[in-house]
Structure formats: C-alpha cells, structure tokens
C-alpha positions as CSV (number, residue, x, y, z in Angstrom):
1,X,123.8,65.9,-127.0
2,X,120.1,65.1,-127.5
3,X,118.5,63.0,-124.8
4,X,116.8,59.8,-125.8
5,X,113.5,58.7,-124.2
6,X,112.0,55.3,-124.5
7,X,108.2,55.5,-124.5
8,X,106.5,52.2,-123.4
9,X,102.8,52.4,-124.3
10,X,100.6,49.8,-125.9
11,X,97.8,52.3,-126.8
12,X,98.7,53.6,-130.3
13,X,97.2,57.0,-129.8
14,X,98.8,57.6,-126.4
15,X,102.2,56.4,-127.7
16,X,102.0,58.7,-130.7
17,X,100.9,61.7,-128.6
18,X,103.8,61.1,-126.1
19,X,106.3,60.7,-128.9
20,X,105.1,63.7,-130.8
21,X,105.2,66.0,-127.8
22,X,108.7,64.7,-126.8
23,X,110.0,65.2,-130.4
24,X,108.6,68.7,-130.5
25,X,110.6,69.4,-127.3
26,X,113.8,68.2,-128.9
27,X,114.1,64.7,-127.6
28,X,115.0,61.5,-129.6
29,X,112.3,59.0,-129.0
30,X,112.3,55.2,-129.0
31,X,108.7,53.9,-129.0
32,X,107.9,50.5,-127.7
33,X,104.4,49.0,-128.0
34,X,105.0,45.5,-126.6
35,X,106.0,44.8,-123.0
36,X,108.1,41.8,-123.9
37,X,110.4,44.0,-125.9
38,X,111.0,46.6,-123.2
39,X,114.2,45.3,-121.5
40,X,115.9,44.3,-124.7
41,X,115.1,47.6,-126.4
42,X,116.4,49.5,-123.3
43,X,119.6,47.5,-123.4
44,X,120.1,48.2,-127.1
45,X,119.3,51.9,-127.1
46,X,120.5,53.1,-123.6
47,X,117.7,55.7,-123.1
48,X,118.1,58.6,-120.7
49,X,114.6,58.1,-119.5
50,X,111.9,55.4,-119.7
51,X,108.3,56.4,-119.8
52,X,106.4,53.3,-118.7
53,X,102.7,52.6,-119.0
54,X,101.7,50.4,-116.1
55,X,98.8,48.6,-117.7
56,X,100.4,46.7,-120.7
57,X,98.9,43.7,-122.4
58,X,100.4,40.5,-121.1
59,X,102.9,42.1,-118.6
60,X,102.7,44.6,-115.8
61,X,104.7,47.8,-116.1
62,X,105.5,47.4,-112.4
63,X,107.1,44.1,-113.1
64,X,109.1,45.6,-115.9
65,X,110.3,48.5,-113.6
66,X,111.4,46.0,-111.0
67,X,113.2,43.9,-113.6
68,X,115.0,47.0,-115.1
69,X,116.1,48.1,-111.6
70,X,117.6,44.6,-111.0
71,X,119.5,44.8,-114.3
72,X,122.9,46.5,-113.7
73,X,122.9,47.9,-117.3
74,X,119.4,49.5,-116.8
75,X,119.3,50.3,-113.0
76,X,120.5,53.9,-113.4
77,X,117.9,54.8,-116.0
78,X,115.1,56.9,-114.4
79,X,111.5,55.7,-115.0
80,X,108.4,57.9,-115.3
81,X,105.4,55.7,-114.7
82,X,102.1,56.7,-116.4
83,X,98.9,54.9,-115.6
84,X,95.1,55.3,-116.3
85,X,94.2,53.2,-113.3
86,X,95.3,55.3,-110.4
87,X,93.8,53.8,-107.2
88,X,94.7,54.5,-103.6
89,X,98.2,53.1,-102.9
90,X,99.2,52.7,-106.5
91,X,101.7,55.5,-106.6
92,X,103.4,54.2,-103.5
93,X,103.5,50.6,-105.0
94,X,104.9,51.9,-108.3
95,X,107.5,54.1,-106.6
96,X,108.5,51.2,-104.4
97,X,109.1,49.2,-107.6
98,X,111.7,51.8,-108.6
99,X,109.9,54.5,-110.5
100,X,111.3,58.0,-109.9
101,X,108.2,59.7,-111.3
102,X,104.5,59.1,-111.5
103,X,101.6,60.6,-113.5
104,X,98.0,59.5,-113.8
105,X,96.2,59.6,-117.1
106,X,94.8,61.6,-118.7
107,X,98.1,63.4,-118.8
108,X,98.3,67.2,-119.6
109,X,101.2,68.4,-121.7
110,X,102.5,70.9,-119.1
111,X,102.8,68.4,-116.1
112,X,104.1,65.7,-118.5
113,X,106.9,67.9,-119.8
114,X,107.7,69.1,-116.2
115,X,108.0,65.5,-115.1
116,X,110.2,64.5,-118.1
117,X,112.5,67.5,-117.7
118,X,112.9,66.8,-114.0
119,X,114.2,63.3,-114.7
120,X,116.5,63.8,-117.7
C-alpha cells in the first residue's frame, strides 16, 4: 500500500518541491499550507509521516509537534522537522518536542529522501 505523507509548509515553492519529490518517489502527498489546519488534516487523513516546517505563520511547528504527540490518534505518526532557522540547540529542542527526524534548510534531495525513507 502506498504511504501517505503530510507536508506542512507555508512557503508555496518549498511545499511544491517537497510534494513533487515525494510523488516522484511513489508517495501519496497531503499538502498543508496553514498551521491551524495541521491537526484536523492529520486526523482526517491518517498520514504515515508528517513533514513539519518549524517556522509557520501564526503558529510554531514545535507547538504543533507537541500537540500531535499529546493526541492519542496522532501520537504514533513520526514527524520530520524541517527548518531554515537552525540555531544552536534548535535540533535538541525540536526533538524534545517529539520530532523523530530533523533537517535544516536548504534541503538537498538525497538527504531529504533518506530521512523520509528512514521514518516511513
């Protein structure tokens, strides 16, 4: 069965790139541009992986990861955090929130797909 990946990214170009790469690698993709739709969309689509941008307009990706991990319906879904603002200590903070994977932008296709395949 084809794995479904939810891509949470508010930048249109990044979201399209991630989705195109994932589709080209045989995944079903559920794009989400707005942070306030993440949890409801995840509950409705039951993805096998959530790729989470950390810097979203209006809400923190870290807060969304924590909320998903508190939700019994979403807690088992692995999260790959992707962020452009990688400062010292950010990876540890993001992993402590519950992310199983972490990549800093700009993301190269090879490491991106390696991280995805390790989590699905």
